[in-house]
C-alpha positions as CSV (number, residue, x, y, z in Angstrom):
1,X,43.1,-20.9,-24.7
2,X,40.0,-20.0,-22.7
3,X,37.5,-17.3,-23.9
4,X,38.2,-13.8,-22.7
5,X,35.3,-12.0,-21.0
6,X,34.9,-9.6,-23.9
7,X,34.5,-12.5,-26.4
8,X,31.9,-14.2,-24.1
9,X,30.0,-11.0,-24.0
10,X,30.0,-10.6,-27.8
11,X,28.7,-14.2,-28.1
12,X,26.0,-13.8,-25.5
13,X,22.5,-13.0,-26.9
14,X,21.0,-9.8,-25.4
15,X,18.7,-10.5,-22.4
16,X,15.2,-9.3,-22.3
17,X,12.5,-8.9,-19.6
18,X,9.4,-10.8,-19.1
19,X,6.4,-9.9,-16.9
20,X,5.7,-11.8,-13.7
21,X,1.9,-11.4,-14.4
22,X,1.6,-9.1,-11.4
23,X,1.8,-5.4,-12.3
24,X,2.9,-4.3,-8.9
25,X,5.8,-6.8,-8.8
26,X,6.8,-5.7,-12.3
27,X,6.9,-2.1,-11.1
28,X,9.1,-3.1,-8.1
29,X,11.4,-5.0,-10.5
30,X,11.5,-2.0,-12.9
31,X,10.0,-3.9,-15.8
32,X,9.9,-7.6,-14.8
33,X,12.2,-10.6,-14.6
34,X,15.3,-11.2,-16.7
35,X,14.3,-14.0,-19.1
36,X,16.0,-17.5,-19.1
37,X,17.1,-17.3,-15.5
38,X,16.2,-19.3,-12.3
39,X,14.5,-17.5,-9.4
40,X,13.6,-18.5,-5.9
41,X,10.2,-17.6,-4.5
42,X,10.2,-18.3,-0.7
43,X,7.6,-18.0,1.9
44,X,5.8,-19.9,4.6
45,X,2.6,-21.8,3.7
46,X,-0.3,-19.4,3.0
47,X,1.7,-16.5,1.7
48,X,0.6,-17.1,-1.9
49,X,3.5,-18.8,-3.6
50,X,1.3,-21.1,-5.6
51,X,-0.9,-18.3,-6.7
52,X,2.1,-16.2,-7.8
53,X,3.4,-19.2,-9.8
54,X,0.1,-19.6,-11.5
55,X,-0.2,-15.9,-12.4
56,X,3.3,-16.1,-13.9
57,X,2.4,-19.1,-16.1
58,X,-1.0,-17.7,-17.1
59,X,0.7,-14.4,-18.2
60,X,2.9,-16.5,-20.4
61,X,0.0,-18.4,-21.9
62,X,-1.7,-15.0,-22.7
63,X,1.5,-14.1,-24.6
64,X,1.6,-17.4,-26.5
65,X,4.4,-19.0,-24.3
66,X,4.3,-22.6,-23.2
67,X,4.0,-23.0,-19.4
68,X,4.9,-26.0,-17.2
69,X,3.9,-26.5,-13.5
70,X,6.0,-29.3,-11.9
71,X,4.5,-30.3,-8.5
72,X,5.9,-32.6,-5.9
73,X,3.5,-31.5,-3.1
74,X,0.1,-30.7,-4.6
75,X,-2.1,-32.6,-7.0
76,X,-3.4,-31.3,-10.3
77,X,-6.9,-31.2,-8.9
78,X,-5.7,-29.0,-6.0
79,X,-4.0,-26.6,-8.4
80,X,-7.2,-26.5,-10.5
81,X,-9.2,-25.7,-7.3
82,X,-6.8,-22.8,-6.5
83,X,-7.3,-21.5,-10.1
84,X,-11.0,-21.8,-9.9
85,X,-11.2,-19.8,-6.6
86,X,-9.6,-16.9,-8.5
87,X,-11.8,-17.3,-11.6
88,X,-9.0,-18.7,-13.8
89,X,-8.8,-21.5,-16.3
90,X,-5.6,-23.6,-16.5
91,X,-6.2,-24.5,-20.1
92,X,-2.8,-24.4,-21.8
93,X,-0.8,-24.9,-18.6
94,X,1.0,-28.3,-18.5
95,X,0.8,-29.8,-15.0
96,X,3.2,-32.6,-14.1
97,X,2.7,-34.5,-10.8
98,X,5.9,-36.2,-9.7
99,X,4.3,-37.6,-6.6
100,X,1.7,-39.7,-8.3
101,X,0.1,-43.1,-7.5
102,X,2.9,-45.0,-9.3
103,X,5.6,-43.5,-7.0
104,X,3.5,-44.5,-3.9
105,X,2.9,-48.1,-5.1
106,X,4.4,-51.0,-2.9
107,X,6.2,-52.3,-6.0
108,X,8.1,-49.0,-6.3
109,X,9.7,-49.5,-2.9
110,X,13.1,-51.3,-2.6
111,X,15.4,-51.9,0.3
112,X,18.9,-52.7,-1.2
113,X,19.8,-49.0,-1.6
114,X,18.6,-46.1,0.6
115,X,15.4,-45.0,-1.0
116,X,16.3,-41.3,-1.1
117,X,19.3,-42.0,-3.3
118,X,17.1,-43.6,-5.9
119,X,14.2,-41.2,-5.6
120,X,16.3,-38.0,-5.9
121,X,17.8,-39.2,-9.1
122,X,14.5,-40.4,-10.5
123,X,12.8,-37.1,-9.6
124,X,15.5,-35.1,-11.4
125,X,15.3,-37.4,-14.4
126,X,11.5,-37.1,-14.5
127,X,11.8,-33.3,-14.4
128,X,14.2,-33.3,-17.3
129,X,12.2,-35.7,-19.4
130,X,9.0,-33.6,-19.0
131,X,10.9,-30.4,-19.9
132,X,12.4,-32.1,-23.0
133,X,8.9,-33.3,-24.0
134,X,7.0,-30.1,-23.5
135,X,9.8,-27.5,-24.3
136,X,8.3,-24.8,-22.0
137,X,9.3,-21.2,-22.0
138,X,8.1,-20.7,-18.3
139,X,8.5,-23.3,-15.6
140,X,7.2,-23.3,-12.0
141,X,8.8,-25.9,-9.7
142,X,6.8,-26.6,-6.5
143,X,8.4,-27.2,-4.1
144,X,12.0,-27.4,-3.1
145,X,11.3,-28.8,0.4
146,X,10.6,-32.2,-1.2
147,X,14.0,-32.0,-3.0
148,X,15.7,-31.0,0.2
149,X,14.3,-34.0,2.0
150,X,15.3,-36.4,-0.7
151,X,18.8,-35.1,-0.8
152,X,19.2,-35.5,2.9
153,X,22.5,-33.5,3.0
154,X,23.4,-30.0,1.8
155,X,26.0,-31.1,-0.6
156,X,23.8,-33.4,-2.6
157,X,21.0,-30.8,-2.5
158,X,23.2,-28.0,-3.8
159,X,24.6,-30.2,-6.6
160,X,21.2,-31.3,-7.7
161,X,19.9,-27.7,-7.9
162,X,23.0,-26.6,-9.8
163,X,22.4,-29.4,-12.3
164,X,18.8,-28.4,-12.7
165,X,19.8,-24.8,-13.2
166,X,22.3,-25.7,-15.9
167,X,19.7,-27.9,-17.6
168,X,17.0,-25.2,-17.6
169,X,19.4,-22.5,-18.8
170,X,20.5,-24.6,-21.8
171,X,16.8,-24.8,-22.8
172,X,16.1,-21.1,-22.4
173,X,13.6,-21.6,-19.6
174,X,12.6,-18.9,-17.1
175,X,12.1,-20.9,-13.8
176,X,10.4,-20.0,-10.5
177,X,11.3,-22.4,-7.8
178,X,9.0,-22.3,-4.8
179,X,10.2,-23.0,-1.3
180,X,8.1,-23.1,1.9
181,X,11.1,-22.2,4.2
182,X,10.9,-25.4,6.2
183,X,14.6,-25.1,6.7
184,X,15.3,-21.6,8.0
185,X,19.0,-21.9,7.9
186,X,19.1,-23.0,4.2
187,X,20.9,-20.4,2.2
188,X,22.2,-22.6,-0.6
189,X,19.7,-21.6,-3.2
190,X,20.1,-17.9,-2.4
191,X,23.6,-18.0,-3.9
192,X,22.5,-20.2,-6.8
193,X,19.4,-18.3,-7.8
194,X,19.5,-15.3,-10.1
195,X,17.0,-13.6,-7.9
196,X,15.2,-14.1,-4.5
197,X,11.7,-12.9,-3.7
198,X,10.5,-13.4,-0.2
199,X,6.8,-13.5,0.8
200,X,5.8,-12.9,4.4
201,X,2.5,-13.2,6.4
202,X,2.2,-11.4,9.7
203,X,-0.7,-12.2,12.1
204,X,-2.0,-9.3,14.1
205,X,-3.7,-9.6,17.5
206,X,-6.8,-8.0,15.9
207,X,-7.9,-7.5,12.4
208,X,-6.7,-8.9,9.1
209,X,-3.3,-10.4,8.7
210,X,-0.6,-8.4,6.9
211,X,1.3,-9.7,3.9
212,X,4.4,-8.1,2.5
213,X,7.0,-8.9,-0.2
214,X,10.7,-8.2,-0.2
215,X,13.0,-8.6,-3.2
216,X,16.1,-9.8,-1.4
217,X,18.3,-10.2,-4.5
218,X,18.1,-9.6,-8.2
219,X,21.2,-9.8,-10.3
220,X,21.8,-7.3,-13.1
221,X,18.7,-5.1,-12.7
222,X,17.6,-2.2,-10.6
223,X,14.7,-2.9,-8.2
224,X,12.9,-1.1,-5.4
225,X,14.2,-2.6,-2.2
226,X,12.5,-2.8,1.2
227,X,9.1,-4.2,2.1
228,X,6.0,-3.8,-0.1
229,X,2.4,-4.6,1.1
230,X,0.3,-7.1,-0.9
231,X,-3.1,-8.8,-0.5
232,X,-4.1,-12.3,-1.6
233,X,-7.7,-12.1,-2.7
234,X,-10.0,-13.3,-5.5
235,X,-8.1,-12.6,-8.7
236,X,-4.7,-13.4,-7.3
237,X,-1.9,-11.3,-5.7
238,X,-2.1,-7.5,-5.8
239,X,1.2,-6.0,-4.8
240,X,1.4,-2.3,-3.8
241,X,4.9,-0.9,-4.5
242,X,6.3,1.2,-1.7
243,X,5.6,4.9,-2.6
244,X,8.7,6.9,-3.4
245,X,7.6,10.5,-4.0
246,X,10.8,11.4,-5.9
247,X,9.7,9.1,-8.8
248,X,6.5,11.1,-9.4
249,X,7.5,14.7,-10.1
250,X,5.0,16.9,-12.0
251,X,4.7,20.5,-13.0
252,X,1.7,22.5,-11.6
253,X,0.8,26.1,-10.6
254,X,0.5,26.7,-6.8
255,X,-2.7,28.7,-7.0
256,X,-4.4,30.0,-3.9
257,X,-8.1,29.1,-3.7
258,X,-10.9,30.2,-1.4
259,X,-12.1,27.9,1.4
260,X,-15.6,29.2,1.0
261,X,-15.4,31.2,4.3
262,X,-14.2,34.8,4.2
263,X,-13.1,34.7,7.8
264,X,-11.0,31.5,7.2
265,X,-9.5,32.9,4.0
266,X,-8.4,36.0,6.0
267,X,-6.8,33.8,8.7
268,X,-4.9,31.7,6.0
269,X,-3.8,34.8,4.1
270,X,-6.0,34.1,1.1
271,X,-7.1,30.5,1.3
272,X,-5.6,27.0,0.6
273,X,-2.9,26.6,-1.9
274,X,-2.9,23.9,-4.5
275,X,0.0,21.5,-4.0
276,X,0.1,21.9,-0.2
277,X,-1.4,20.0,2.8
278,X,-3.1,21.5,5.8
279,X,-3.4,19.9,9.2
280,X,-6.5,20.5,11.3
281,X,-5.8,19.8,15.0
282,X,-8.2,19.8,17.9
283,X,-10.2,17.8,20.4
284,X,-13.2,15.7,19.5
285,X,-16.3,17.7,18.7
286,X,-14.6,21.0,18.2
287,X,-15.5,21.2,14.5
288,X,-12.5,19.9,12.6
289,X,-14.5,17.8,10.1
290,X,-17.0,20.6,9.5
291,X,-14.2,23.1,8.6
292,X,-12.6,20.5,6.2
293,X,-16.0,19.9,4.6
294,X,-16.5,23.6,4.1
295,X,-13.1,23.8,2.3
296,X,-13.9,20.7,0.2
297,X,-17.3,22.1,-0.7
298,X,-15.7,25.2,-2.1
299,X,-13.4,23.1,-4.2
300,X,-16.4,21.0,-5.5
301,X,-18.3,24.2,-6.4
302,X,-15.4,25.2,-8.5
303,X,-15.6,21.9,-10.4
304,X,-12.6,20.2,-8.7
305,X,-13.0,16.5,-8.1
306,X,-12.6,15.5,-4.4
307,X,-12.3,12.4,-2.4
308,X,-13.0,12.1,1.4
309,X,-11.5,9.2,3.2
310,X,-13.6,8.5,6.3
311,X,-12.0,6.4,9.0
312,X,-13.9,7.4,12.2
313,X,-17.6,7.8,11.6
314,X,-20.2,6.2,9.4
315,X,-21.0,7.6,6.0
316,X,-24.7,8.2,6.8
317,X,-23.8,10.2,9.9
318,X,-21.2,12.2,8.0
319,X,-23.5,13.2,5.2
320,X,-26.4,13.9,7.6
321,X,-24.3,16.2,9.8
322,X,-23.0,18.1,6.8
323,X,-26.5,18.6,5.5
324,X,-27.7,19.9,8.9
325,X,-25.0,22.5,8.8
326,X,-26.1,23.8,5.4
327,X,-23.5,21.9,3.4
328,X,-25.4,19.3,1.3
329,X,-23.0,16.9,-0.4
330,X,-25.5,14.7,-2.1
331,X,-25.6,16.6,-5.4
332,X,-21.9,16.3,-5.8
333,X,-22.0,12.6,-5.0
334,X,-24.7,12.1,-7.6
335,X,-22.7,14.0,-10.2
336,X,-19.7,11.8,-9.5
337,X,-17.5,14.8,-8.6
338,X,-17.3,13.7,-5.0
339,X,-16.2,10.3,-3.7
340,X,-16.6,9.3,0.0
341,X,-14.8,6.1,1.0
342,X,-15.3,4.6,4.4
343,X,-12.1,2.8,5.4
344,X,-11.7,0.1,8.1
345,X,-8.2,0.4,9.5
346,X,-8.3,-3.2,10.8
347,X,-8.7,-4.5,7.3
348,X,-6.3,-2.1,5.6
349,X,-2.7,-2.6,4.6
350,X,-0.8,0.8,4.7
351,X,0.6,0.2,1.2
352,X,-2.9,-0.5,0.0
353,X,-4.1,2.9,1.2
354,X,-1.2,4.6,-0.5
355,X,-2.1,2.9,-3.7
356,X,-5.7,4.0,-3.3
357,X,-4.5,7.6,-3.1
358,X,-2.3,7.2,-6.2
359,X,-5.2,5.7,-8.2
360,X,-7.5,8.5,-7.1
361,X,-5.0,11.1,-8.3
362,X,-3.7,9.4,-11.5
363,X,-6.8,7.6,-12.7
364,X,-9.8,9.5,-11.3
365,X,-8.2,13.0,-11.5
366,X,-8.9,13.9,-7.8
367,X,-7.7,17.4,-6.9
368,X,-8.8,17.7,-3.3
369,X,-8.2,14.9,-0.7
370,X,-9.3,14.8,2.9
371,X,-8.2,12.1,5.4
372,X,-10.4,11.9,8.5
373,X,-8.6,11.0,10.7
374,X,-4.9,10.3,11.1
375,X,-5.6,8.8,14.6
376,X,-7.5,5.9,13.0
377,X,-5.1,5.5,10.2
378,X,-2.3,5.1,12.8
379,X,-4.0,1.9,13.9
380,X,-3.3,0.4,10.5
381,X,0.4,1.0,10.9
382,X,3.0,-1.2,12.7
383,X,4.1,1.8,14.8
384,X,4.3,5.6,15.0
385,X,7.6,5.9,13.2
386,X,6.2,4.0,10.2
387,X,3.3,6.4,10.0
388,X,5.6,9.4,9.9
389,X,7.7,7.9,7.2
390,X,4.7,6.8,5.2
391,X,3.0,10.2,5.5
392,X,6.2,12.0,4.5
393,X,6.2,10.1,1.2
394,X,2.4,10.4,0.7
395,X,2.3,14.1,1.4
396,X,5.3,14.8,-0.8
397,X,3.7,12.8,-3.6
398,X,0.3,14.6,-3.3
399,X,2.1,18.0,-3.2
400,X,4.1,17.2,-6.3
401,X,0.8,16.3,-8.1
402,X,-0.7,19.7,-7.2
403,X,-3.4,18.2,-5.0
404,X,-4.9,20.1,-2.1
405,X,-4.8,17.9,1.0
406,X,-6.6,18.2,4.3
407,X,-5.5,16.1,7.3
408,X,-7.5,15.8,10.5
409,X,-5.7,14.9,13.8
410,X,-7.7,14.5,17.0
411,X,-6.3,15.4,20.4
412,X,-7.1,13.8,23.7
413,X,-9.2,15.7,26.2
414,X,-11.7,18.6,25.8
415,X,-9.9,21.6,27.4
416,X,-6.3,22.3,28.4
417,X,-3.3,21.0,26.6
418,X,-4.5,18.0,24.7
419,X,-2.3,14.9,24.0
420,X,-1.7,13.6,20.4
421,X,-1.2,10.1,19.2
422,X,1.4,11.4,16.8
423,X,2.9,14.8,15.9
424,X,2.9,15.5,12.2
425,X,2.9,19.2,12.4
426,X,6.4,19.5,11.0
427,X,5.2,17.7,7.8
428,X,2.3,20.0,7.2
429,X,2.5,23.1,5.1
430,X,-0.2,24.8,7.2
431,X,-1.6,24.0,10.6
432,X,-5.0,25.2,11.9
433,X,-5.6,24.8,15.6
434,X,-9.2,24.5,17.0
435,X,-9.9,24.7,20.7
436,X,-12.7,24.8,23.3
437,X,-12.6,27.6,25.8
438,X,-14.9,28.9,28.5
439,X,-16.6,32.3,28.5
440,X,-19.4,33.5,30.8
441,X,-20.0,30.0,32.0
442,X,-20.4,28.6,28.4
443,X,-18.3,26.4,26.2
444,X,-17.1,28.1,23.1
445,X,-14.8,27.4,20.2
446,X,-11.7,29.2,19.0
447,X,-9.6,28.9,15.8
448,X,-6.2,30.1,14.7
449,X,-3.6,29.4,12.1
450,X,-0.3,28.5,13.8
451,X,1.7,27.9,10.7
452,X,1.7,28.5,6.9
453,X,4.7,28.0,4.6
454,X,3.0,29.6,1.6
455,X,1.3,32.7,2.8
456,X,1.5,35.6,5.3
457,X,-1.1,34.3,7.7
458,X,-2.9,36.1,10.5
459,X,-1.6,35.5,14.1
460,X,-4.8,36.3,15.8
461,X,-7.2,33.9,17.6
462,X,-10.9,34.1,16.7
463,X,-14.1,32.6,18.0
464,X,-15.9,30.4,15.6
465,X,-19.3,28.7,15.6
466,X,-21.0,25.9,13.8
467,X,-24.6,26.5,12.6
468,X,-27.1,26.1,9.8
469,X,-24.9,28.3,7.6
470,X,-21.8,26.2,8.1
471,X,-19.1,27.9,10.0
472,X,-18.9,31.5,11.2
473,X,-15.7,33.3,12.4
474,X,-15.9,36.2,14.7
475,X,-13.6,39.0,15.7
476,X,-10.2,38.5,17.2
477,X,-10.3,37.5,20.9
478,X,-8.2,40.5,21.9
479,X,-9.8,40.6,25.4
480,X,-8.8,37.0,26.3
481,X,-5.7,35.3,27.4
482,X,-5.0,31.6,27.6
483,X,-7.6,30.6,25.0
484,X,-5.4,27.9,23.4
485,X,-4.9,26.3,26.8
486,X,-8.6,26.2,27.4
487,X,-8.1,28.1,30.7
488,X,-8.9,31.6,29.4
489,X,-9.1,34.8,31.5
490,X,-11.0,37.9,30.4
491,X,-9.0,41.1,30.1
492,X,-11.1,43.3,27.8
493,X,-14.4,44.0,26.0
494,X,-14.3,41.6,23.1
495,X,-17.9,40.8,22.2
496,X,-18.8,37.1,21.9
497,X,-20.7,35.9,18.8
498,X,-24.4,35.6,19.4
499,X,-25.7,32.1,19.8
500,X,-29.2,30.7,19.8
501,X,-28.9,29.6,23.4
502,X,-27.8,33.1,24.5
503,X,-31.3,34.4,24.6
């Protein structure tokens, strides 16, 4: 009488998780891989499969577990060179080369039987003999393309992989099988493997290539689906799990804090609120960065740690301009309270930037974040819709952490209705509009708050100036019409703010 499912469950030993050696991948897998199972790691050449396999084995060595690397395509010297490039030592990792000099010797060739029939069986036996000899806990098999070529037909290939799977399972091995996807239509191993992890490399027309990982299948465990960015650099693979804001809830008090400008506080209905984000919108040169720096400086003076992500201009220009307007940031940089990071969007993976923000908040304790600007950040994204989705999760996460966030979005043109690369106004908790307008033959600036979800903000439009004292905000422009369009007409006696060039 066959065993009932309930009796098989009772006899089965409880499964446990083991780390992949990559913290980001463990996070995606909600704790790591289920032990004593066979997994497929697939990807085209250059995606980092070998590096991932080595990280998996080295993690096991650090935990006192025996590791075996079976290679049909690379030599032990090539594997050691890969490890050396990452600063690793392969001491303790058993490396077995199945394509060695003996297999290539003329005496090893025969013509009575088809060579593939002999070689496939010998390869499988050699694998089993080495596993019996070493008794590894973790195994990396590199690569399946060689096995596929030896099998020559799908049925033999599937049967051989099934036999290896049963063999490894009986010896309590956790196995990673690497496949370089030379056969795009091959789905045989997807059904056999306990889990499938796909690595991809996408070349861009300009800038650094993008790499992303997708867990296509994982039996019996929860995992975070979809694509996750990763980089292959010195030290191995660093994977950045896709940010899901709902997983990072935190209690905080939504306190209203001053921007450092009485006029701006009055416009906002008190100031900026912790746990909200504010969008600063306007054409180039109108003063968006200066207003954000004024708000950030007030936070720094209160003792709040801040981080400014600079996409557009150089750090030297940024600091010099702030100092010229009476907002010296050097003392806060020297104290470590302020961090300014210059970001090159051509070299940045979107998930990498999201991870930078998470580390800033969770590791460095940052309470004020400025992103300057979203226009440049858009260039790091595959498309506008992805920027909106990513920013939705980012802003929701920062809000839940109680961080005050300032976002700068540039508009095209100087006067009139300016065009935008992307519209994120519906994601913002508050929106501050800055505009140029003409008065008495001179170019002037105007500011207003068009939206605030947290306060009863003013609906008036005011002139503002940039000067040695930072920013100054004048009276409401009650005598003007059409200021926000840049095509203003004068209808009253509103006095203009005095300027040095008015004399």
